[in-house]
N, C-alpha and C positions, 0 to 999 in steps of 0.2 A: 275211291279211297286215296288214290295217288294225289288227286287235286287237293283233298282235305289235308293230307300230310304235307303237301307242298306249301299250302297256305299257312299251316301251323309253323313250319320251319322258317318261312319268311317272317312270320310274326315274331318268332323267337329272336331271329337275327336283328330285326328292326328294334326290338326292345333292348337287346344287348348294345346295339349301336347308340341308342338314346342314352342308356346308362353310362356307357363309356364316355360319350361326349359330355354328359352332365358332370361326370367326375373330372374330366379334363378342364371344363369351364370353372367348376368349383375350385379345383386345385389351383388353376391360374389366378382366380380371384383371391384366394387365400394368400398366395405368394405375393401378389400385388399389394394386398393389405399389410402384410408383414414388412415389405420393403418400404411402404409409405410410413409406417410407424417408426421404423428404424431411422429413416431420413428425417422425420419430424423431430424425433428425440435428439438426433445428432445436431441439427441446425438450431433447435431450441436451446440445447445446452451450450452450443457455441455462442449463440447470441447473448444468453444470460451471462456466460463467463466473460464475454467481451465487455459487458456493462459492469459486472461485479468487480473485475480486477483493475479497472481504470485507476491510475494514481490520482491523488488529490494535490492540486497545486494551490488552491485558494479556498478560503472559507466563504461564508455567506456574504454576498456583495451588498446585502441590505442592512448589514450591521456594521457600525463604525468600530470595528475591532481589528487588531492585528496581532500576530503571534511571532515572537522572537524564538528562533531555534538555533542550536549549536551542535554541529557534528563533531564528535570527539573520538579521535583515534591517536592523537598526540597532543602536545601543548599543555601537559599537566601543570606546568609551572605557572600558568595563567588562570587556572580554574578558581583558585582561592580568591583572587581579586575580583573576578567576574561575579562570584557569589556575594562578595561584600557590596558591590555596586547594586546588584539586583535587590539585596536586602535594604540598602539605603533608599532605593527608589520604590520599594514595595511592589516589585514585579516578579512574576513567576515565568520561567523560561522552560522550553522543552529541549532536553538534552538527548541527542541520539548517540548512544554510547557503543563503541566496538567491544566485542567480547574479550579479545586478548588484552586490550587496554584495561578493561574492567578487572581482569585477573591480576594485573600488575598493580593497579591503583584502586583496590576495593574500598579503601578508606575514603577516598575522594567520591567514589560512587555513592557510598552510604551517606556522606555529608550532603551531596547534592539532593539525595532523596529526603533526608531528614529535614532539610531546609524548605521542603514543600514544593520542590520543582518536579516537573514531569520527566520521566525517563522512558525513552523509546529505544529501539534497537538500531544499530548501524551494522548489523551482521557480526560475525565472529572474527574472520581473518582478513577482512577488507579485500576480497577478490574483485575481479571484474565480473559482476553477475551475469552480463550478457555473453560471457565466454565460457560459462559452465552450464551444466544441465539443470533441469528443473529439480532432479533428485539432489544434486550437489547444493543447489540454492536452499532447498529444504533443510539439508544437514547443517549448512552454515548458519541459517537463521535459528534453527532449533538449538544449536550449540551455544549461541549467544544468549538465547532465552534462559537456558539452564544456568549460565553464569550469573546473569543479572538477577534472576529469581533467587539464587543462592545468597546474594548480597542484600537484596531489598525485601525479599519475601513477597514480591509482587511481580507477576508476569507482564512484560511489556506487550502492548497491543498496537503500537505504531512502529513502522519500519521505514527508515530512510536508506535506500540502497546506495552503496558506495558509487561514487562518480555520477550519481543521478541516473544510472542505467535502468532501463524500464522495459526490457524485452519481455515476450510472453512467458519465458521460463521463470523470470524473476517475479513477475506479477502473480502468476498462478501459484508459485511456491508460497509467497506471502499470504495469498488468499486462503490457501489450503490450511495454513497454520493459524488462521484467524486474525491476520494483521491487516491494518490499513496501510497502504503504501503512500508515504508522504514525500512530496517534492517541494517546490518553492515557487513563490511569485517574484521575489526580489533576491537576487544573488549578490552578496557584497563582494565576492571574489577576494575576500580578505586573506585567503591562503597565500596570495601573492605578496602580502604584507605591504600594501600601499600606505600612504600617509593617513592618519586617522581622519583628516578632513575629507579625504576621498571616500572613505567608507561611510562617513556621515551623510554626504551628499548622495551617494548611491541609494541610500535608504530614503532620505527625506524628499528627494526629487521624484520618487516613484510610489509614494503612498497611495493606497486605495483600500477600500473596505475589504476585509477578509484576507488581506495580504499575509503571506507566510515569508518571513525573512530568514535567509540562510547565513549563518555565521560559523566561525571556527575559533578556537581559543588561541589567539595570537596577541602579541604586544599592542599593535595598533588597534585591534578590536577592543581590547580592554580600555584603551584611552578614548575610543570613539563611543563606547557604550553609554556613558552618562548623557552625552549630548543627543544621542539617538533617542533615548528614552524621553528626555525632556522635550525634544522637538515633536515627537509623536503625541505626547500628552497635550502639548500646546495646541496641536491641530485637532484635539478632541478625541483622539483614539484611545480606546480601552485596550490595554495589553493583557492578553490571556494566553493560556496554553493551547496547543493544537488540539488536545483532547476536548477542551471546553469549546473550541471552535467547531469541532465536528458535531457536537450536540446541537448546534444552531443550524446545521445544514438540513435541507429537505431530506426525507427518508431515502429517496431514490439516489441521492448523491452521497449518502453516508453509508452505502453498501460496499464501497471499494475497500 
């Protein structure tokens, strides 16, 4: 009887050992699976975000098009003449407008919009986007959107960050709000107010398919604009807005 009892006791302990070890192995396996899933999601999201929030510097290199853009946070005295030149030359421009400027000059914003030009956002208060948090970038972009929408009835979907700053906080904020972050291919550096001839050559010497040209509303820019437009047309370029340019991009490049 003692031998039988002993064998049964050993059998019970053996089964308990197997069950305990199975549970340990199963638990370890489950934990490993959970960790693997978490890491996979994390790196996948990180990879997708890295692709999605990349700024756009240029349009489709296979299309002979270029886009003229103007960042507006000052220079209201030159906007009227710019609009006249653009109308005379039958060209549409993309204006990236700052929110506080739009509040002060809502009539000019409405005129730009009514003349058929594209309006993007230049943020609200023109901060250094790389020096503020993602949340603060979201607030700045959203505030500008509210102002522009209140004037035009249309929400902007293109964002030109002040100073061309493009850190993660800036790009992620713009992406979260549904914006394409737009930079440039050709910088006229016209805010330094060089001679009109300098601005003209800075553009015409660097022409390429899909180029985005950055300008500001300055006196020399206004004087240079007719020659820039004529020169680009003579080279066979079609001048379109940035929004139209984005439609020409392959789908994977147009997700930014």
